[in-house]
C-alpha positions in Angstrom: 0.0 0.0 0.0 1.2 3.2 -1.1 0.4 6.3 0.9 1.3 9.8 -0.2 2.2 12.2 2.6 0.3 15.5 2.4 0.4 18.3 4.8 -2.9 17.1 6.2 -1.4 13.4 6.7 1.6 14.6 7.9 -0.2 16.9 10.5 -2.4 13.8 11.3 0.6 11.4 11.9 2.6 13.9 14.0 -0.5 14.7 16.2 -0.7 10.9 16.8 2.9 10.4 17.6 2.5 13.5 20.1 -0.5 12.1 21.7 1.1 8.6 22.1 4.1 10.3 23.8 1.8 12.5 25.9 0.1 9.3 27.1 3.5 7.8 27.8 4.6 10.7 29.7 1.3 10.9 31.5 1.6 7.3 32.4 5.4 7.5 33.4 4.4 10.8 35.5 1.4 8.7 37.1 3.9 5.9 38.0 6.4 8.1 39.3 4.2 10.0 41.5 2.7 6.5 42.7 6.3 5.5 43.5 7.1 8.8 45.2 3.8 8.6 47.4 4.7 4.9 48.3 8.3 6.1 49.1 7.1 8.9 51.3 4.5 6.6 53.1 7.5 4.3 53.8 9.6 6.8 54.7 7.3 8.4 57.3 6.4 4.9 58.6 10.3 4.5 59.2 10.6 7.6 60.7 7.7 6.8 63.2 9.3 3.6 64.0 12.7 5.4 64.6 11.0 8.0 66.8 9.4 5.3 68.9 12.3 3.4 69.3 14.5 6.6 70.5 11.6 7.3 72.9 11.6 4.0 74.3 15.7 4.2 74.6 15.3 7.5 76.4 12.8 6.0 78.8 15.0 3.3 79.4 18.0 5.8 80.0 15.9 8.0 82.3 14.8 4.8 84.5 18.5 3.9 84.7 19.4 7.5 85.7 16.5 7.4 88.3 17.9 4.1 89.6 21.3 5.4 89.9 19.9 8.4 91.8 17.8 6.3 94.3 20.9 4.2 94.9 23.3 7.2 95.3 20.9 8.6 98.1 21.4 5.4 99.9 25.4 5.6 99.8 27.1 6.7 102.9 28.5 10.3 102.5 32.3 10.8 103.1 31.4 12.9 106.2 29.3 10.2 107.5 32.0 7.5 106.9 34.7 9.6 108.4 32.6 10.3 111.7 31.9 6.7 111.9 35.6 5.5 111.5 36.5 8.1 114.1 34.2 6.9 116.7 35.3 3.4 115.8 39.0 4.3 116.1 38.3 6.3 119.5 36.2 3.1 121.0 39.0 0.7 119.8 41.6 3.0 121.5 39.4 2.8 124.7 39.0 -0.8 124.7 42.7 -1.3 124.0 43.4 0.9 126.9 41.2 -1.4 129.1 42.7 -4.4 128.0 46.2 -3.2 128.6 45.3 -1.8 132.0 43.7 -5.3 132.9 46.7 -7.2 131.7 49.0 -4.9 133.7 46.8 -5.4 136.8 46.8 -9.4 136.0 50.4 -9.2 135.8 51.0 -7.3 138.9 48.6 -9.6 140.8 50.6 -12.7 139.3 53.8 -11.2 140.5 52.2 -10.3 143.9 51.2 -14.1 144.3 54.7 -15.2 143.2 56.4 -13.0 146.0 53.9 -14.0 148.6 54.3 -17.7 147.8 58.0 -17.1 147.7 58.0 -15.5 151.0 55.8 -18.4 152.6 58.2 -20.9 151.2 61.4 -19.0 152.6 59.5 -18.7 156.0 58.7 -22.4 155.8 62.4 -23.2 155.1 63.6 -21.0 158.0 61.2 -22.4 160.4 62.1 -26.1 159.3 65.9 -25.3 159.6 65.2 -23.7 163.0 63.3 -26.5 164.2 65.6 -29.1 162.9 68.5 -27.4 164.6 66.7 -26.6 167.9 65.8 -30.3 168.6 69.0 -32.4 169.5 
């Protein structure tokens, strides 16, 4: 089939080509717009998930901080610790002094008993010697 190109057929042919291209471009634009909408929705969903996870992390961190704060309030302060150590040292020194005095008294009493027994033994020996010499 042989067709001749005329200005009218050429105009019609170019119009048809332009119309087909317009339809393809509109379809591409619609597909692109749809893809962009899906991507934006997915992005928003990911952002919401990330924000939720961050919020949970911050809640956990705040809970941990509160626990540390509660725990720190129960710790003994340096001043309290020093006061307790000072009282303990003073009481230990007092008890040590008492034990030392008690041991000294005990040692003194033991020495007194030793001297007393030595004196009684010496007196007994002197009496025995005297009685042995006095009786013929």
